[in-house]
N, C-alpha and C positions, 0 to 999 in steps of 0.2 A: 679384355681391352677392346674398345670399339674401333671400327675401321676409320671413322672420321678422325678420331684422336690419333690413329696411326699416321694418317696423311698429314695432319697438322704437325706432329712431331718430326716427321721426315722433312717437311718444308722448313721447319725451324732449324734443324741441324744442317740442311743444305745451305741455308742463308747465313748460318753461323750465329744465330740468335742464342744467347745464353739461356740456360735453363731457369734462371731466377727472374725471368721477365714476368709480364703480367699474366701469361697463360698459366693455368693451373693444371698441371699434369703430375702424375705420380713420379717421384724421383727415380724409382726403379725402372719405369718405362724409358725415361730419358737416358738413364745410364746404359740400359740394354741397347737402345738405338745408337747411342754414341759409340759403344764398343763394336757394334755391328758395322757401322760406317768406317771406323778406324781399321777394322780387320779387312774389309773390302778394299779400302784404299791401299793398305799395305800389300795386299795380294797383287794389285795391279802394278805396283812399283817393281817388285822383285818376284816375278812369276816365271812359269815355265815358258819355253818358246811356243809360238803359235802352232807349229806343226808337231809338237811333242806326241800328241795322241796318235796321229797318223804314222809317225815313225815307230812307235811302240807296236801298233797294229801290224805294220809291215814286217817287223822283226818276228813277231809271234807267228804270223802266217807263214813266213819263210821257214821257220823252224818246224812248224807243223807239216808243211809240204815236204820238207826233207825227210822227216820221220816216215810220212806216208809213202814216199817214193822208195825209201830203203826197205820198208816192210813189204812193199809190192815186189821189189826185186828179189828179196829173200824168199818170198812165197813162190815166185816163179821158179827159182832154183830148186826149192823143195819139191815142187810139182814135177820137175824134170827128174830129180833123183828118185822119187817114188815111181815115176813111169819107167825108168830104167830098171828099178828093182822088180816091178811087176812084169816087165818084159822078160827079164831073166828067169823069174819064177815060172811063168807060163811056158817058156822054151824048155826049161828043165823038166817040167811035168810032162810035156809032150815028148821031148827027145832029150835025154841027158847030154848027148854029144853036142846038140845045137846050143843048149844053155852054156856049156863049157866054152864053145867057140865064141859065143856072144860075149862072155866074160873076158876071154883072152883078147878079143878085138878091142874091147873098151880099155883094157890094161895097156895095150899097144899104143893107143891114142890118148893116154891119160894126160899128157902135157898139153895136147890140143884142147881137150875138154877143160882142163884147168885154166888155160889161157882164155877160152871162151867165157867161162864163169867170171874171171877177173875183169875181162873187157866189159861184160854185161854190168857188173857192179860199178865199174869206173864210169860208165855212161851216166848212171844215176847219181853218183857221188860228185864227180867233176869238180874237184878242189873245193869242196864244201858248199857248192851251189847246186840246189836241186833243179832238175829238169822237170818242169811242170807240163803236163799234157795240155797244151793250148794251141 
């Protein structure tokens, strides 16, 4: 189909000229254009809100940031746990009594350590809203 015919068909349909006028176009072309314009007009009448895409984008970004922040928090906790384990291992290899004392001291303060971990996680979770580093 030629571009000039496309423009003429579009003008005809915009002006409301019937397809049985003096212009000789293929009926298939007219039918396709008519369906296209009807679909475009129907989409304008009952479409999505103007800010729909931005709302969806914000929601996806918020969920992504929440997951990233929770993974960051869990990674930090894992690093501290591995560090405590490595410190215990090194102290036990150097002096078994020092390793035992380190372990007993951590057991004595287990609730403080647990409270610190839960506080750390609570800072990142904060009732379902992520704290983004900004």
